[in-house]
Steps between C-alpha positions, in 0.01 A plus 500: 500500500856628538768267363866445580590658166333825607677534836838332443834672471641437154864478397579244767866402494625152578810384673650217297532165676876498436559848644640520851291599799732800537404610147134447588536709817650784297215476250243513784672812636533671160135431411371585848303177528481219755458206263602387154389211284773242433511414129693219335698507179175401324337822634254290699417593857686278749397666824516821700787651695423737787720717717393277789625191310842662472516575871360171629606240242837645403644730765330329795611160372861618469509478120703737286268720289782547248508128420141389569280518189151645497379175347598315819225696678226415249268258676286294269236659282442872556155616606363721222180669389359527149486843340122478464432367852285717727606693809302252707705214352821692571401544866396133523833384353705730724308384805521129428874514420587769757679725249490878455611513136401296197660481158236558232508253211337532159526157341859405587632858504573706809321831439506669841481480875205567729552587865258468789458879510405501129226245563377670817470838321282333236251383764195716585677694780831630356607628844600144590736495201647836597567371852661179377716692254611745771596215731678307224733774373827627645 
């Protein structure tokens, strides 16, 4: 059984809840990623911020990304996966919550991020994961 810990990307960076959406957008660009966890001052996960959130919820809504905080975009409890959860559980969680990326939690600590392509590559036919990864990257 493959676990989240085995397929996740480690070294996941957070955007702080008090940082501006403009700062978050720059971090997304610099890291070459499409989503970042939003962490509070207590280092606890508050939600996820995606590039789509910035476009739809900030720019599309006429808000100023230089004054809107990342924390304003955190919506309730973030969907996560445990570090020792199986690939099947990852796929189930992504499917039921309609998300492509999951923060990986070990206890209360954020230890990584697992993307749909990571999970798909861990399934019996890795070609599906290669296809998803190819379609998901710039």
